C-alpha positions in Angstrom: 0.0 0.0 0.0 1.0 3.6 -0.6 2.0 5.6 2.4 -0.6 8.4 2.4 -3.4 9.8 4.5 -5.8 7.1 3.5 -3.3 4.4 4.6 -2.9 6.1 8.0 -6.7 6.4 8.4 -7.0 2.7 7.7 -4.7 1.8 10.6 -6.8 3.5 13.3 -7.7 6.8 14.7 -5.2 8.8 12.6 -6.4 11.9 10.6 -3.4 11.7 8.3 0.0 10.3 7.6 1.9 12.9 9.8 -0.2 12.0 12.8 0.6 8.3 12.3 4.4 9.1 12.0 4.2 11.3 15.1 2.5 8.5 17.1 5.1 5.9 15.8 8.0 8.3 16.9 6.3 8.7 20.3 5.9 5.0 20.8 9.5 4.3 19.8 10.8 6.9 22.2 8.6 5.5 25.0 9.9 2.0 24.2 13.6 3.2 24.4 12.9 5.0 27.7 11.2 1.9 29.2 14.1 -0.3 28.1 16.7 2.1 29.6 14.7 2.2 32.8 14.5 -1.6 33.0 18.2 -1.9 32.2 19.1 0.5 35.1 16.9 -1.4 37.5 18.5 -4.8 36.6 21.9 -3.2 37.1 20.8 -2.0 40.5 19.6 -5.4 41.5 22.8 -7.0 40.1 24.9 -4.7 42.3 22.8 -5.6 45.4 23.1 -9.4 44.5 26.9 -9.1 44.5 26.8 -8.1 48.2 24.2 -10.7 49.3 24.4 -14.5 49.3 21.1 -16.0 48.5 20.4 -19.7 48.6 17.8 -20.4 45.9 16.1 -23.8 46.3 15.9 -25.9 43.2 12.1 -25.9 43.6 11.9 -22.2 43.1 14.2 -22.4 40.1 11.9 -25.0 38.6 8.9 -22.9 39.2 10.6 -19.9 37.5 11.5 -22.0 34.5 7.9 -23.2 34.3 6.9 -19.5 34.2 9.6 -18.8 31.5 8.2 -21.8 29.5 4.7 -20.3 29.7 6.1 -17.0 28.5 7.8 -18.7 25.6 4.6 -20.6 24.7 2.7 -17.3 24.6 5.4 -15.7 22.4 5.3 -18.6 19.9 1.5 -18.6 19.8 1.8 -14.9 18.8 4.0 -16.1 15.9 1.3 -18.7 14.9 3.5 -21.6 16.0 3.2 -24.4 18.5 6.0 -24.8 21.1 6.8 -28.1 19.5 7.2 -26.5 16.0 9.2 -23.7 17.4 11.6 -26.1 19.1 11.9 -28.2 16.0 12.8 -25.1 13.9 15.3 -24.0 16.6 16.7 -27.6 16.5 16.4 -27.8 20.3 14.6 -29.9 22.9 12.6 -28.4 25.7 15.3 -29.8 28.1 18.0 -27.9 26.1 16.0 -24.7 26.4 15.3 -25.1 30.1 18.9 -25.9 30.8 19.9 -22.7 29.0 17.5 -20.8 31.3 19.0 -21.9 34.6 21.2 -18.9 35.2 18.4 -16.5 34.1 15.9 -18.3 36.3 18.2 -18.0 39.3 18.6 -14.3 38.7 14.9 -13.8 38.4 14.2 -15.7 41.6 17.0 -13.8 43.4 15.6 -10.5 42.1 12.1 -11.4 43.3 13.5 -12.3 46.8 15.5 -9.1 47.0 12.5 -7.0 46.0 10.4 -8.7 48.7 13.1 -8.4 51.4 13.5 -4.6 50.6 9.8 -4.1 50.5 9.4 -5.8 53.9 12.4 -4.0 55.4 11.2 -0.6 54.2 7.6 -1.3 55.3 6.2 -0.7 51.8 2.5 -1.1 51.8 -0.2 -1.0 49.0 -3.7 0.0 49.9 -6.8 -1.9 48.7 -7.9 1.2 46.9 -4.7 1.2 44.8 -5.1 -2.5 44.0 -8.7 -2.0 43.0 -7.8 1.0 40.8 -5.0 -0.9 39.0 -7.1 -4.1 38.7 -9.9 -2.1 37.0 -7.4 -0.4 34.7 -5.9 -3.8 33.8 -9.3 -5.3 33.0 -10.2 -2.3 30.8 -7.6 -3.6 28.3 -9.9 -6.5 27.4 -12.6 -6.1 24.8 -15.3 -7.4 27.1 -14.5 -6.3 30.7 -17.3 -8.5 32.1 -16.0 -11.7 30.4 -12.5 -10.9 31.5 -13.6 -10.5 35.1 -15.4 -13.9 35.0 -12.4 -15.6 33.4 -9.7 -14.1 35.6 -8.8 -15.5 39.0 -9.5 -12.3 41.0 -7.3 -13.2 44.0 -4.3 -14.1 41.8 -4.7 -11.0 39.7 -5.0 -8.8 42.7 -1.9 -10.4 44.3 0.0 -9.9 41.0 -1.0 -6.3 40.8 -0.1 -5.7 44.5 3.3 -7.2 43.7 3.8 -4.9 40.7 3.0 -1.8 42.7 5.3 -2.9 45.6 8.1 -3.6 43.2 7.7 -0.2 41.5 7.9 1.5 44.9 11.0 -0.5 45.8 12.7 0.5 42.5 11.7 4.2 43.0 13.3 4.0 46.5 16.5 2.4 45.1 16.7 4.8 42.2 16.5 7.7 44.7 19.5 6.5 46.7 
């Protein structure tokens, strides 16, 4: 298709091609800023991990690798593949992939433990009102909010959102040091 105003209008709520370009530039900038922020946060946690010896049980590593496998499965579904087909194309077995994840899984578990320890030590709390607000905001991303509420485990979602808010506050605290 030709890059013109009609093309831009066909992609969404854009009045013209310039509006589409501006939105793309804004999204790219936001993505770069988010990646830089995430990189900084991982470096902060890496520095803290150097000074602290954490003993990560194998069971937590396995649970984290299960989560990583679910994340991979969601990614390959987005590419219209099955996990089996993806592994076949990559010429790897699931065991190979999971073995390759061990160090990353350990880091993720250690980061999670550190964030929880800091949150507890600093007395970081999240109110029910905050959790309710963020849960509602999260559910708004679905086409049919009512269906998403029925299909979502409310307690798990609320615990997940509470954790995200706490982690964000811990990172804000660490970034301010």
